[in-house]
C-alpha positions in Angstrom: 9.9 21.4 -8.0 6.6 19.9 -9.4 7.2 16.7 -7.5 7.6 18.7 -4.2 4.3 20.4 -4.8 2.6 17.1 -5.5 4.0 15.5 -2.4 2.9 18.3 -0.2 -0.6 18.1 -1.5 -0.9 14.4 -0.6 -2.0 13.7 3.0 -0.1 10.5 3.8 1.8 10.1 7.1 5.3 9.4 5.8 6.2 11.6 2.9 9.3 9.5 2.2 8.0 6.0 2.3 11.0 4.6 0.4 13.1 4.6 3.6 13.2 1.0 4.8 13.0 0.1 8.4 16.3 -1.1 9.9 16.3 -4.9 10.5 19.6 -5.6 12.3 20.8 -8.8 13.9 20.2 -7.2 17.3 16.5 -6.8 16.4 15.2 -10.4 16.4 11.6 -9.5 17.3 9.0 -11.7 15.6 6.8 -9.9 13.2 3.2 -10.4 14.3 0.3 -10.5 11.8 -1.4 -7.2 11.5 -5.0 -6.1 11.0 -6.2 -5.8 7.4 -6.4 -2.2 6.2 -9.5 -0.8 4.5 -9.0 0.5 0.9 -10.3 3.9 1.9 -7.4 4.3 4.4 -4.6 4.1 1.8 -3.4 5.8 -1.3 -3.4 3.1 -4.0 -0.9 5.0 -6.2 1.8 5.7 -3.6 0.9 2.5 -1.6 0.9 4.2 1.8 -1.4 4.5 4.8 -3.2 7.9 4.9 -3.7 10.1 7.9 -7.5 10.1 7.3 -9.8 8.3 4.9 -9.2 9.2 1.2 -11.1 12.1 -0.2 -10.0 11.1 -3.8 -12.1 8.1 -4.9 -11.7 7.1 -8.5 -14.5 5.1 -10.1 -13.3 2.8 -12.9 -15.8 0.4 -14.4 -17.7 0.2 -11.1 -14.6 -0.3 -9.0 -13.6 2.4 -6.6 -9.8 3.0 -6.2 -8.4 5.5 -3.7 -5.8 8.2 -4.1 -4.5 10.8 -1.8 -4.4 13.9 -4.1 -5.4 15.0 -7.6 -2.2 13.7 -9.1 -2.5 10.1 -7.6 -6.1 10.0 -8.6 -5.4 11.0 -12.1 -2.6 8.4 -12.4 -5.0 5.7 -11.1 -7.6 6.8 -13.7 -5.2 7.1 -16.6 -2.6 4.3 -16.1 -4.2 0.9 -15.6 -0.9 -0.6 -14.3 -1.1 1.6 -11.2 -4.3 -0.3 -10.2 -2.5 -3.6 -9.9 0.2 -5.1 -7.7 2.0 -8.3 -7.2 1.2 -10.6 -4.2 4.6 -10.7 -2.4 4.1 -14.3 -1.4 2.7 -16.0 -4.5 4.0 -13.6 -7.1 0.5 -13.4 -8.6 -0.8 -10.1 -10.1 -3.7 -8.7 -8.0 -6.2 -5.9 -8.6 -5.5 -3.5 -5.7 -9.2 -3.1 -5.0 -9.9 -6.9 -4.9 -6.7 -7.6 -2.8 -6.4 -7.9 0.9 -4.3 -5.0 2.1 -1.8 -5.2 5.0 0.9 -3.0 6.4 4.4 -3.6 4.9 6.6 -4.7 7.8 9.7 -3.3 5.9 8.4 0.2 5.0 7.0 2.7 7.4 3.4 3.4 6.5 3.7 1.2 3.4 1.2 -1.4 2.3 1.3 -4.7 0.5 -1.5 -6.4 -1.5 -2.3 -10.1 -1.1 -4.6 -12.4 -3.0 -5.7 -14.2 0.2 -5.2 -14.1 4.0 -3.4 -17.4 3.8 -0.8 -15.8 1.5 -0.4 -13.0 4.0 0.1 -15.3 6.9 2.6 -17.5 5.0 4.4 -14.3 4.0 4.8 -13.3 7.7 5.8 -16.8 8.6 8.5 -16.7 5.9 9.8 -13.3 7.2 10.1 -14.8 10.7 12.3 -17.8 9.6 
């Protein structure tokens, strides 16, 4: 019940971002590189694109992280592991606020964090192989 209340209070577009897009053999469309996403336009706890810019900034040692609700903001503040991700191309740990943020081509409204634009472009190239 508590999770339902927390999910409702967050303002991201797809409440169930765990549902992967279908990638069937009949869908052979090439994934095109997307525009980089501004940190203010995502929830860094749930890793999703928001409907509107975040109203829940979290200042930690001069770095501003963004949540989508009180719960996500408190988690970003209290659990340092939530402020980091893994670059899906290089496997390197990246600070979410220092990373380049792009849409996840496999999850509706999801985001991925990259150390560099080159890593992102190579990731898309690998997906298209």
